N, C-alpha and C positions, 0 to 999 in steps of 0.2 A: 102229436107223439110224446109218448112217455118212456123212459131209460132209467130205467134200475140201476143203481149204484152203491157203491160200497167204498170204505175209505178203510185204508191200511197203514198205520203209522204210528210209532213208538212213540212218540212225544205229544203229549196232550193238549200241547198249545196248537201246534200243526193239526191236530185232529178237530180242534173248535173253531180252526181261521175255516178250514175247509166244510163243517158242517156249516158252517155260514153261509158262506158262499154257495153252497149249495142248495139252502133253503131260499137262496133270491133266485133262483130258476127253477120256472113254473114245470117245463117236464123235466125237470131230475127228481127220482122219487128214491132217495137214501133210505137204501135197505138194510145198512148196519154201519158199524165204524167199530174197529179192532186195533188193539194195540199190539196185540198177539199175532205175528205171522202165520202159526201154527193153527189158532185158532179160524183165521180170517183161511185158511189153505181148507178147512175140515168146512169151512160153511158152503165155497165155494164148489167144492163137491157134493152137497145136497141141494143147493138152488143156482136156477140158472140167474143168472146177472150180466147185464150189461155192458157197464164200464166198472174199473177199478181204478180209483185214484191211491195207487203206490208208493210209498217209500222205498227207498231201495237200501240202505246202511239199516239195517236194523238187526238186531242179535235172534237169535235160535236159528233163522233162517233170512235172506235175503229177499229181498222183491224181485229180484233177477230169475234166483233159485224158483221161489214162490211159483213164478210164470211156468218154467221149465216142468215145472212136477205137474204140471196139469194139462191134460190130454185133450182138453178143448176150452182153451182162458179166453176170457173176456176179452174186451178191447181195452186198452189198460194208457192209461197218463201215468208217466212217471214223477214224480216229485219227490226231490231231493237236492240236500243242499252240497253236491259233489257231482260239479259237470262233467269228470271225466270218465263217469258212467254212460254218459250221454251215447258213444258209437254201440256201445253191448244193448242197451237199451232199444235204441232203433234196431238192431239185430233181431229183437224180438218182437219186430212190426210194432211195437208200441205206436199208439194214434200223435201222442206228444211227448214232450220232456220240460217239467216246469224245474228250473233252480230257485231255489228257497232262498231268501224271501221273495215272492212272485204275488204283483199286484192283481187284483180283482179281474181288471182289463186283459191280463194277460191268463187269466183261469178261464175267463169267459170264451177269447178267443179258441182256445183248446177244446171247451165242450162243445163250441160249433162245429168243429171238424168231427167230432164225435158224432155229431148228429149229424152231419152230411152224410158220414160214411153209413152210420144204419138208415138213415132215408134211402139212401141209393140203395142197399141191403134188400130192404124191406118194401120197396116201391110199388104202389098199385097193382101192378103185372105179376109182380112175384110174391103177394101174399098170400099167406098160406089158411087155407078156409077147408081144407079136407086132410085128412090123412089116412091111409089104408091099414086092417088090421087082419091077420090072419086068423078066423078062430072058426071052429066046427066045421074043417074042412072047405071052408068058403072063404073069399077073401073078401073084406068089407070094403067099402068109401064112406068115411063117417065123415060128417058136416062139424067141426068144431063148437058150432051151437048147440048141436046136441048132445054134445059131454055133460054131464053133472060134476061126475068124480069118480076117479079111479082108485081102486082097493088092494093091497098087494094080498097074493092069494097062496102061498106057498111057491112053487116056480110059474106060477101065472097070476094075472091081474086081471078083476072085475073092472071092467069098462062100465060102469052106468050112464046109461044115455036116458032120454026122455020117455021112451017107449020101450025098453029094454035094455039088457045087458049084455055085453060080451064076454068071454074068457078065453085073450089069447095066451100065447106062452110067452112070456116076456116080463120083464121086472120094470119096475117104478122109476129106476133110474134111467133106462135103455126108453121107455116111453116120454120121459121129459125131453127128452134130447130131440124129441120130435114135434114135440109141442112149444108155442111161442109163450116167454118166461111173462108177458106181459098180459097175460090170458091165464095161464095156467100157476098155480102155487102148491108147493108142497108143503102141507100143516102138520105133521105125521109121519114117521118113520113109514107107515101103511097106505096115506091118504094124499092122494093127489085133487087137488081140485079146480074148477071152474070158477075163478074170481067172480065172475060177472053174475055167478049164479047165489053169489050169498046173500042173504037176506039182514044175518044179523047176527052179533058175538056176543054170547052169555056165558060167563065164567070162562072155559077151557074147551067150550064147544062152540060149531059152526053153523047157524042152520041153513040148510041148501034142502031147495021143497020142501018134505016132510019128513027131514032126517037132519039129525044133529051127528055132526062130524068131529072127534076129536083132535083138538090142537096140541100135539105134544110140547114139552118144556123149552125146546132145544130153538124150535121153528115159532116161537109166541113174539118174539120180538118183531118178526120179517111182517108175521101177522097183523100186529098193533101198527105198526109202520104204514101200512097199505090201508088202514082204516083211516089214518090220520084224512083232514079236511084238505080237497085240493090235489090229493095223492093218485 
């Protein structure tokens, strides 16, 4: 199992500690670390993330208000030096609440809880293998394995399959809600790609099949993180 996660904390030392802890857990895939809650919120609105290690008491926007601002927040493990926030944190269905400074053993316990929750949510009988798309006055049942990439096209999205393409009337953001984040990644404001179809990255382009897909500057870090060994 692979869990995509990010860190949000305005303290550089706290970020470094969490980065080290995350790096020691093989199934955690760090997609970014943010010292600005506003920047983190923008990222979460663009990318599908499974888990957030989130500080509460931050300037600009508290961790609690960040979660409230998201229409579909990921799992949250709150990290804070203020235990008084615990009740409010759990009211937001946080998976756990870590009071700084916390030991690595306590961190691992929280991560295991998140992993068990996600495993139950995506148990084999519930794993998504197909999606349905309405195009050309038909409703298509599409296997995820057939999708190469998706491209924004005005009020539509071009869904490029191995043997054909469909043009459903939707948006990339709405399509991302249907697709598992472990298998699909937004790499540009106009492109969503099937990660297992990527052959290589050269410059700011990804090679998929016989095509080169551009990587937007704001998505480059997430792409490079996915390309790291054992991620």
